[in-house]
PLY file of the C-alpha trace (Angstrom):
ply
format ascii 1.0
element vertex 437
property float x
property float y
property float z
element edge 436
property int vertex1
property int vertex2
end_header
129.46 149.06 75.45
129.84 148.80 71.68
127.93 150.76 69.05
127.31 147.66 66.91
125.66 145.85 69.83
123.28 148.79 70.38
122.45 148.85 66.66
121.78 145.12 66.64
119.59 145.34 69.73
117.36 147.99 68.16
117.41 146.18 64.80
115.99 143.12 66.52
113.17 145.10 68.08
114.37 145.42 71.68
114.18 148.56 73.81
117.39 150.44 74.54
118.33 151.47 78.06
119.05 155.03 79.13
122.74 154.15 79.39
122.84 152.71 75.87
121.12 155.77 74.38
123.43 158.14 76.31
126.47 156.19 75.11
125.40 156.30 71.48
124.36 159.97 71.37
127.44 161.14 73.25
129.73 159.00 71.09
128.27 160.22 67.81
128.22 163.89 68.87
131.88 163.70 69.92
132.93 161.96 66.72
133.73 158.62 68.38
130.96 156.76 66.55
131.20 157.11 62.74
128.44 158.23 60.38
127.88 154.76 58.96
127.04 153.31 62.38
124.81 156.26 63.25
123.03 155.83 59.90
122.43 152.16 60.66
121.08 153.04 64.10
118.75 155.68 62.66
117.35 153.19 60.16
116.83 150.64 62.93
114.89 153.25 64.94
112.93 154.25 61.84
111.88 150.63 61.19
111.44 149.44 64.79
110.26 152.61 66.51
110.86 153.60 70.12
108.87 153.27 73.31
107.74 156.32 75.26
110.59 155.79 77.75
113.20 155.42 75.00
111.99 158.61 73.30
112.22 160.53 76.58
115.75 159.20 77.19
116.76 160.13 73.62
115.38 163.66 74.01
117.22 164.17 77.30
120.49 162.83 75.84
120.24 165.19 72.86
119.38 168.17 75.06
122.32 167.44 77.39
124.76 167.23 74.48
125.31 171.00 74.78
124.49 173.95 77.00
121.23 173.83 78.96
119.91 177.35 79.57
118.64 178.00 83.09
115.90 180.62 82.96
115.02 180.57 86.67
117.19 183.59 87.35
115.36 185.49 84.59
111.69 184.81 85.31
109.63 182.38 87.40
107.86 180.99 84.32
108.84 181.31 80.64
106.73 180.04 77.74
107.56 178.98 74.19
105.64 177.73 71.18
106.62 175.57 68.25
105.01 175.06 64.86
105.75 171.96 62.82
105.80 174.17 59.72
103.25 175.52 57.30
102.43 178.00 54.55
101.62 181.56 55.59
102.30 180.68 59.23
103.53 183.90 60.79
101.91 183.07 64.14
104.99 183.69 66.32
105.15 187.32 65.16
101.75 187.94 66.77
101.47 185.55 69.70
104.94 186.12 71.20
104.46 189.92 71.57
100.88 189.55 72.86
101.77 186.90 75.45
104.78 188.93 76.57
102.56 192.04 76.80
100.38 190.06 79.22
103.36 189.73 81.56
104.50 186.20 80.62
108.04 186.13 79.15
108.49 184.33 75.82
111.85 182.72 75.06
111.82 181.01 71.68
114.27 179.12 69.50
113.05 179.30 65.89
114.07 177.91 62.52
114.36 178.84 58.87
112.16 177.92 55.94
112.92 174.87 53.83
110.95 173.65 50.82
107.33 174.78 50.83
107.40 175.63 54.56
108.33 179.14 55.74
110.60 180.06 58.65
110.13 182.62 61.43
113.75 183.80 61.33
113.56 184.55 57.60
110.47 186.67 58.20
112.08 188.64 61.04
115.15 189.30 58.93
112.91 191.41 56.68
113.82 194.11 59.23
117.19 195.61 58.26
119.86 194.72 60.82
117.83 192.09 62.68
119.95 189.23 63.98
118.78 185.85 65.17
122.26 184.65 66.06
122.34 185.17 69.81
124.64 183.30 72.16
123.22 181.95 75.39
124.21 184.96 77.47
122.54 187.45 75.13
119.45 185.22 74.92
119.18 185.42 78.71
119.87 189.15 78.95
117.32 190.02 76.25
114.74 187.82 77.94
115.39 189.49 81.30
115.25 193.03 79.92
112.46 192.81 77.32
110.50 189.68 78.22
110.73 188.44 74.64
113.42 186.83 72.48
113.25 184.83 69.22
116.60 183.37 68.24
118.08 180.68 66.02
119.62 177.47 67.23
123.33 177.78 67.96
125.99 175.12 68.28
125.71 175.58 72.05
122.17 174.17 72.19
121.47 170.49 71.48
124.38 169.95 69.05
123.42 166.26 68.84
120.24 167.31 67.07
122.19 169.20 64.42
124.47 166.29 63.52
121.69 163.71 63.71
119.30 165.78 61.58
121.93 166.24 58.87
122.31 162.46 58.73
118.54 161.82 58.81
118.17 164.16 55.85
120.39 161.97 53.62
119.33 158.55 54.93
115.54 158.81 54.37
114.86 158.68 58.12
113.31 162.14 58.63
109.70 160.94 58.81
109.89 158.98 62.06
107.76 160.16 65.00
110.27 159.39 67.83
113.06 161.09 65.86
110.90 164.12 64.95
109.59 164.46 68.52
113.01 164.17 70.14
114.52 166.62 67.64
111.92 169.29 68.39
111.74 168.72 72.13
115.50 168.49 72.73
115.89 172.08 71.51
112.97 173.18 73.67
114.46 171.52 76.76
117.88 173.04 76.08
116.43 176.55 75.69
114.84 176.26 79.12
111.16 177.19 78.71
108.83 175.98 81.47
105.74 175.78 79.27
105.48 174.91 75.56
102.52 175.02 73.19
102.96 172.83 70.11
101.17 173.92 66.94
101.05 170.66 64.96
99.89 171.28 61.39
97.85 168.79 59.39
96.89 168.82 55.72
98.37 169.33 52.27
100.64 172.15 53.40
101.98 170.24 56.41
104.51 167.45 56.90
101.77 165.48 58.64
99.15 164.85 55.95
96.58 163.02 58.09
95.05 163.90 61.44
96.09 160.49 62.78
99.77 161.23 62.01
99.53 164.71 63.54
97.92 163.43 66.74
100.57 160.71 67.10
103.36 163.29 66.86
101.60 165.73 69.20
100.96 163.06 71.82
104.57 161.90 71.66
105.83 165.44 72.31
103.34 166.08 75.11
104.45 162.81 76.74
108.10 163.89 76.49
107.22 167.17 78.15
105.43 165.45 81.00
108.31 162.99 81.34
110.81 165.79 81.92
108.65 168.00 84.13
107.62 170.63 81.58
104.08 171.84 80.93
103.19 171.04 77.32
99.95 171.24 75.35
99.32 170.71 71.64
96.97 172.22 69.08
96.25 170.24 65.91
95.61 172.98 63.35
94.59 172.98 59.71
97.05 173.50 56.87
94.97 172.35 53.91
95.06 175.99 52.74
97.49 178.78 53.69
97.00 180.55 57.01
95.91 184.15 56.47
96.33 185.74 53.05
100.06 186.51 52.75
102.74 183.96 51.78
106.30 185.31 51.62
108.56 186.87 54.21
108.00 190.64 54.20
104.40 190.15 53.04
103.77 187.94 56.09
105.47 190.46 58.38
103.12 193.13 57.06
100.12 190.88 57.74
101.39 190.24 61.28
101.74 194.01 61.83
98.19 194.51 60.53
97.00 191.85 62.98
98.77 193.53 65.90
96.96 196.72 64.81
93.66 194.79 65.05
93.08 194.65 61.29
94.44 191.27 60.22
92.66 188.37 58.48
89.96 186.81 60.72
91.21 183.22 60.31
94.77 184.18 61.20
93.68 186.16 64.28
91.47 183.29 65.46
94.40 180.88 65.13
96.74 183.25 67.02
94.18 183.69 69.79
93.94 179.91 70.33
97.73 179.44 70.50
98.30 182.47 72.75
95.43 181.46 75.05
97.00 178.07 75.68
100.41 179.68 76.28
98.90 181.81 79.04
96.93 178.89 80.47
100.13 176.90 81.00
101.11 179.39 83.71
98.07 178.32 85.80
97.30 182.03 86.33
94.67 182.14 83.59
91.66 180.14 82.56
90.59 180.31 78.90
88.20 183.24 79.38
90.65 185.34 81.38
93.46 184.58 78.91
91.40 185.71 75.92
90.30 188.86 77.72
93.93 189.71 78.56
95.10 189.05 75.00
92.35 191.16 73.45
93.25 193.93 75.88
96.92 193.76 74.88
95.86 193.94 71.23
93.44 196.85 71.56
95.76 198.90 73.80
98.69 198.59 71.38
100.90 196.93 74.02
101.36 193.89 71.76
102.60 196.10 68.92
105.03 197.83 71.30
106.38 194.43 72.39
106.97 193.56 68.75
109.03 196.76 68.46
110.96 195.71 71.57
111.78 192.38 69.96
113.03 193.95 66.72
115.09 196.67 68.44
116.58 194.29 71.02
117.95 192.10 68.24
119.41 194.94 66.18
116.57 195.54 63.74
115.19 198.81 62.40
111.62 199.11 63.78
110.52 201.85 61.33
108.53 199.40 59.11
106.25 198.61 62.06
104.87 202.14 61.80
105.23 202.28 58.01
105.10 198.77 56.46
105.85 200.28 53.04
109.47 200.39 54.24
109.63 196.57 54.23
111.33 194.90 51.23
109.08 194.91 48.15
109.19 193.10 44.82
109.21 195.35 41.74
106.26 193.60 40.06
102.74 192.91 41.37
100.97 190.57 38.97
97.20 189.97 39.42
95.74 186.52 38.74
92.06 186.20 37.90
89.55 183.36 38.25
89.20 181.19 35.13
85.55 180.47 35.98
82.70 181.39 38.28
81.78 179.35 41.34
82.96 178.62 44.85
86.54 177.79 45.80
86.45 174.17 46.95
90.18 173.67 47.62
93.37 175.73 47.76
96.36 173.40 47.99
98.71 174.96 50.55
101.68 172.90 49.42
101.37 174.11 45.83
101.08 177.71 47.04
104.20 177.21 49.17
106.11 175.68 46.26
105.13 178.61 44.03
106.42 181.03 46.68
109.67 179.07 46.95
110.22 179.23 43.18
109.66 182.98 43.29
112.57 183.12 45.75
110.68 183.38 49.05
111.97 179.98 50.21
114.89 177.66 49.69
115.24 174.17 48.26
118.43 173.50 50.24
119.67 174.72 53.60
121.83 177.83 53.38
120.41 179.15 50.11
119.66 182.91 50.02
116.07 184.13 49.89
114.29 187.20 48.52
112.34 188.87 51.33
110.13 190.91 49.00
108.57 188.26 46.78
105.54 186.09 47.50
101.81 185.78 47.07
98.81 187.59 48.50
95.55 185.65 48.31
92.26 187.51 47.91
89.92 184.51 47.95
90.04 181.27 49.94
88.02 178.07 50.42
84.27 178.73 50.58
84.44 182.14 48.88
82.24 182.85 45.87
84.09 184.13 42.80
83.02 185.53 39.44
84.88 184.64 36.24
87.65 187.19 35.69
87.64 188.36 39.33
91.07 188.82 40.96
91.81 185.88 43.27
95.46 186.56 44.14
98.44 188.81 43.44
101.94 187.52 42.70
104.82 189.68 43.96
107.79 188.85 41.73
111.10 190.06 40.38
110.12 189.57 36.73
107.17 189.01 34.45
108.50 185.56 33.57
108.70 184.52 37.22
105.18 185.85 37.84
103.74 183.93 34.89
105.41 180.69 36.02
103.96 181.19 39.50
100.51 181.93 38.04
100.48 178.58 36.25
101.43 176.74 39.44
98.93 178.66 41.56
95.94 178.12 39.28
96.67 174.39 39.64
96.26 174.78 43.42
92.55 175.64 43.09
89.53 173.35 42.83
86.04 174.66 42.15
82.47 173.90 43.12
79.15 175.05 41.71
77.58 174.80 45.18
78.36 176.72 48.39
80.55 174.94 50.95
82.10 175.58 54.35
85.84 176.20 54.78
87.75 173.55 56.78
87.94 173.98 60.56
90.95 175.96 61.77
91.46 173.74 64.82
91.02 169.97 64.55
91.87 168.96 68.09
93.54 170.16 71.28
95.65 168.00 73.57
95.77 169.97 76.84
98.41 169.89 79.53
97.37 167.22 82.00
97.88 169.54 85.00
100.22 167.10 86.73
0 1
1 2
2 3
3 4
4 5
5 6
6 7
7 8
8 9
9 10
10 11
11 12
12 13
13 14
14 15
15 16
16 17
17 18
18 19
19 20
20 21
21 22
22 23
23 24
24 25
25 26
26 27
27 28
28 29
29 30
30 31
31 32
32 33
33 34
34 35
35 36
36 37
37 38
38 39
39 40
40 41
41 42
42 43
43 44
44 45
45 46
46 47
47 48
48 49
49 50
50 51
51 52
52 53
53 54
54 55
55 56
56 57
57 58
58 59
59 60
60 61
61 62
62 63
63 64
64 65
65 66
66 67
67 68
68 69
69 70
70 71
71 72
72 73
73 74
74 75
75 76
76 77
77 78
78 79
79 80
80 81
81 82
82 83
83 84
84 85
85 86
86 87
87 88
88 89
89 90
90 91
91 92
92 93
93 94
94 95
95 96
96 97
97 98
98 99
99 100
100 101
101 102
102 103
103 104
104 105
105 106
106 107
107 108
108 109
109 110
110 111
111 112
112 113
113 114
114 115
115 116
116 117
117 118
118 119
119 120
120 121
121 122
122 123
123 124
124 125
125 126
126 127
127 128
128 129
129 130
130 131
131 132
132 133
133 134
134 135
135 136
136 137
137 138
138 139
139 140
140 141
141 142
142 143
143 144
144 145
145 146
146 147
147 148
148 149
149 150
150 151
151 152
152 153
153 154
154 155
155 156
156 157
157 158
158 159
159 160
160 161
161 162
162 163
163 164
164 165
165 166
166 167
167 168
168 169
169 170
170 171
171 172
172 173
173 174
174 175
175 176
176 177
177 178
178 179
179 180
180 181
181 182
182 183
183 184
184 185
185 186
186 187
187 188
188 189
189 190
190 191
191 192
192 193
193 194
194 195
195 196
196 197
197 198
198 199
199 200
200 201
201 202
202 203
203 204
204 205
205 206
206 207
207 208
208 209
209 210
210 211
211 212
212 213
213 214
214 215
215 216
216 217
217 218
218 219
219 220
220 221
221 222
222 223
223 224
224 225
225 226
226 227
227 228
228 229
229 230
230 231
231 232
232 233
233 234
234 235
235 236
236 237
237 238
238 239
239 240
240 241
241 242
242 243
243 244
244 245
245 246
246 247
247 248
248 249
249 250
250 251
251 252
252 253
253 254
254 255
255 256
256 257
257 258
258 259
259 260
260 261
261 262
262 263
263 264
264 265
265 266
266 267
267 268
268 269
269 270
270 271
271 272
272 273
273 274
274 275
275 276
276 277
277 278
278 279
279 280
280 281
281 282
282 283
283 284
284 285
285 286
286 287
287 288
288 289
289 290
290 291
291 292
292 293
293 294
294 295
295 296
296 297
297 298
298 299
299 300
300 301
301 302
302 303
303 304
304 305
305 306
306 307
307 308
308 309
309 310
310 311
311 312
312 313
313 314
314 315
315 316
316 317
317 318
318 319
319 320
320 321
321 322
322 323
323 324
324 325
325 326
326 327
327 328
328 329
329 330
330 331
331 332
332 333
333 334
334 335
335 336
336 337
337 338
338 339
339 340
340 341
341 342
342 343
343 344
344 345
345 346
346 347
347 348
348 349
349 350
350 351
351 352
352 353
353 354
354 355
355 356
356 357
357 358
358 359
359 360
360 361
361 362
362 363
363 364
364 365
365 366
366 367
367 368
368 369
369 370
370 371
371 372
372 373
373 374
374 375
375 376
376 377
377 378
378 379
379 380
380 381
381 382
382 383
383 384
384 385
385 386
386 387
387 388
388 389
389 390
390 391
391 392
392 393
393 394
394 395
395 396
396 397
397 398
398 399
399 400
400 401
401 402
402 403
403 404
404 405
405 406
406 407
407 408
408 409
409 410
410 411
411 412
412 413
413 414
414 415
415 416
416 417
417 418
418 419
419 420
420 421
421 422
422 423
423 424
424 425
425 426
426 427
427 428
428 429
429 430
430 431
431 432
432 433
433 434
434 435
435 436
């Protein structure tokens, strides 16, 4: 086989065989196929697409490029969840402890924030000493002992994804459904979970701006799961405005702690309950009603909060802020922003809020940049709320007055107003359940 023949075949619109995909992925990962040929192949895939079978073969080839964790010796059934990225999305910090507290182990590979989208690992590193860099053996031992682990991707797991993503980033081939789906699912296959719930965001604060795009991506990932014998369901959730009220790492951790203490924002709790319910349902031991009853019980009893402490302690973090959130990193300045007019909030652009948080230092424009865990934004009013002129609508947590004023200008541009009452957008647009096969 020759790389140029495989490139030409895909360029001309033909489907690639399993053997051709394996050859290309293995060759590029091992450095035998150069960047320029891989870039040409990526562009051919971007323009020509891939069939369901090709996408499954690609996902398997990427997953097999490194270590495949076997969780069968740890637990009979392990669940995971994945979000395609959003603003104020601290869902993992609530659903993973609650699901684990219900007796279903959660083994999760998470990522970092980039651009306007936040990252779970950055949030967890608000706890002093917390480490997300676990090798495969420690991942397994933590999962066996505590029933919960949230770690970053290592070079052991799906290394093909790492080298391919770096090339996609500089060749304008990121936004391709087969490439996105195989990137996400290859890491999930390599980390070994039996059941996976996909939280696919749609709206201004998501990478998928339309429901049609989000459904296409969700269906592709569910099909991959079915094709490799995993149980996968998908939730299409709204990201036209931020989820919850807090945007920024330590601020979001505090909101997650409040939620685990049964005092979080109603929209955020409702979203968490949907995701966690479907995680439990994938085990086949729960229907929707029983799952929700179990999750509410874990919340009210405090068992979910204790599992969150287990997670932090197991990965080297100081759990003291869980009991006293004032110990979390804090910005020196809290700057209130007031409404320029009376009326109802008609829109709150999540992407603009996320970009404002990034400029404050809560996110990064490029991979590897440092972040400030204490800065961010706390919203006080969201879509559908009535506001009086001069009423406080948000608070900016910043390092300086100048940074706060710059953020205020950006944030006021995120709002649209209405003279008439209106309903907020639905939290959940659509659910693609596991087929049960």
